[in-house]
C-alpha positions in Angstrom: -7.9 4.8 9.0 -6.7 3.6 5.6 -8.0 0.2 3.8 -5.6 -1.7 2.3 -7.3 -2.2 -0.9 -6.8 -5.3 -3.2 -5.4 -3.5 -6.1 -1.8 -1.7 -6.2 -3.4 1.3 -7.8 -4.4 2.6 -4.5 -0.8 2.7 -3.2 0.2 4.1 -6.4 -2.1 6.7 -5.8 -0.9 7.2 -2.4 2.5 7.7 -3.7 1.5 10.4 -6.2 -0.6 12.4 -3.6 2.7 11.9 -1.2 5.0 13.2 -3.7 2.9 16.3 -4.2 2.5 16.8 -0.6 6.2 16.6 -0.3 6.7 19.5 -2.4 6.5 21.8 0.6 9.7 21.3 2.6 9.7 24.4 4.5 6.3 23.4 6.3 7.6 19.8 6.6 10.7 21.1 8.5 9.1 23.6 10.9 6.2 21.1 12.3 7.8 17.8 11.8 5.8 16.8 8.5 3.6 18.1 5.7 0.4 19.7 6.2 -2.6 17.3 6.6 -4.2 16.6 3.4 -7.6 15.0 2.9 -7.7 11.3 1.6 -10.4 9.5 0.2 -10.7 5.7 -0.1 -12.2 4.6 -3.3 -14.8 1.5 -3.4 -13.1 -1.4 -4.3 -14.5 -5.0 -5.8 -12.2 -7.6 -4.6 -12.4 -10.8 -7.0 -12.6 -14.3 -5.3 -9.2 -15.1 -6.6 -7.5 -12.4 -5.2 -8.7 -12.6 -1.4 -9.6 -16.4 -1.7 -13.2 -15.7 -0.3 -15.4 -18.4 -2.2 -17.0 -15.3 -3.7 -16.4 -11.5 -4.8 -16.6 -8.8 -2.1 -17.8 -5.3 -2.9 -16.1 -2.8 -0.3 -18.1 0.5 -0.4 -17.3 3.5 1.6 -20.0 4.5 4.0 -18.0 7.3 6.0 -14.8 8.7 4.9 -13.1 11.6 6.7 -9.5 10.9 6.5 -6.3 12.8 6.1 -2.7 11.8 5.7 0.7 13.9 6.1 4.2 13.1 5.0 6.5 12.4 8.0 9.5 11.4 6.5 11.1 11.5 2.9 13.7 10.0 1.0 16.6 12.2 -0.2 14.7 12.7 -3.8 11.8 14.0 -1.7 9.3 11.1 -2.2 7.6 9.9 0.6 9.2 7.2 3.0 6.5 7.5 5.9 3.1 8.8 5.9 0.5 8.9 8.9 -3.0 8.5 8.2 -5.7 9.4 10.8 -9.5 10.1 10.6 -12.8 8.5 10.2 -13.5 5.7 7.5 -16.5 3.2 7.5 -16.8 0.6 4.9 -19.6 -2.0 4.1 -18.1 -5.2 2.8 -20.9 -7.0 0.6 -20.8 -10.7 -0.6 -21.9 -10.0 -4.2 -23.2 -13.7 -4.8 -25.8 -13.4 -1.9 -26.1 -9.6 -1.0 -25.1 -10.4 2.5 -23.1 -7.5 3.9 -21.4 -6.0 7.2 -20.2 -2.7 8.2 -17.1 -2.0 9.8 -15.6 1.0 11.6 -11.9 1.6 10.4 -11.2 4.8 11.8 -8.0 5.4 13.5 -4.3 6.4 13.2 -1.5 4.2 11.4 1.8 4.7 9.8 2.4 3.7 6.1 5.9 3.0 5.1 6.9 3.1 1.4 10.2 1.5 -0.4 12.8 4.0 -1.9 10.7 3.1 -5.5 7.5 4.2 -3.9 5.9 0.7 -3.5 4.5 0.1 0.1 6.5 -1.6 2.8 4.1 -1.6 5.5 0.9 -0.1 7.1 1.2 -0.2 11.1 -1.7 0.9 13.4 -0.8 3.4 16.1 -4.5 3.4 17.3 -8.0 1.7 15.9 -8.5 -0.9 13.3 -7.8 -1.0 9.4 -9.0 -3.4 6.8 -6.3 -5.7 4.9 -6.9 -8.0 1.9 -4.2 -10.7 2.1 -3.8 -12.4 -1.3 -2.9 -16.1 -2.0 0.3 -17.2 -0.3 0.0 -14.4 2.5 0.8 -15.0 6.2 -0.8 -16.4 8.3 -3.6 -16.8 5.9 -5.2 -15.0 2.7 -8.7 -13.2 2.9 -10.0 -10.1 3.8 -9.8 -9.0 7.6 -10.4 -6.3 9.8 -7.3 -6.1 12.1 -6.8 -3.8 15.3 -4.6 -3.2 18.2 -1.5 -1.0 18.4 1.6 -2.2 16.5 -0.7 -4.4 14.4 1.0 -4.5 10.8 0.8 -5.7 7.4 4.1 -5.9 5.6 4.1 -5.6 1.6 6.5 -8.5 0.3 8.4 -8.3 -2.8 6.8 -11.7 -4.5 3.2 -10.0 -3.9 2.1 -11.5 -0.6 1.4 -9.9 2.6 2.3 -10.6 6.2 0.2 -9.7 8.8 1.4 -9.4 12.6 -0.8 -8.8 15.2 0.3 -6.2 17.9 0.3 -7.0 21.7 -3.3 -6.7 22.1 -4.4 -7.2 18.5 -7.3 -8.8 17.2 -8.6 -9.9 13.5 -12.0 -10.4 12.2 -12.4 -12.8 9.2 -14.6 -10.8 6.8 -15.0 -13.7 4.2 -16.4 -15.9 7.4 -18.7 -13.1 8.4 -20.1 -12.9 4.8 -20.1 -16.4 4.1 
């Protein structure tokens, strides 16, 4: 499933992709959503200041076979909700020491958007996803691999994020793993 990259560029790219996909309303109406479209996660360098890890973290795609589809739109046709599914394996590397860990982030999740196209939330339906929680986020800033049906990250207007674990949710602190 999708990895919440440290930059908002990924969210902007998703919004652009969703707009292009939303251009097929007859298909969307016929099967409850747009056609499944390939999505490719980009490699990301997360600066220490962004995640509050004591070091920069390079996030590298190892395997990526993800797809998304728009399942709800706003009246102007822009995406309100998209479902992501598929295989995603990421390597997280401490750029200071070279220590790395690999996590399987494959699953299914729902990405919700605000009317202006900015991200509202990502919620797991099945499987884990990666989340970078910026300084001031709740419960704490850092880089996490989270899982459990209903686990979600909300994007707050001030740039912080709020992580809520689902009933059987769990989290792995990637900064601690790499420290």
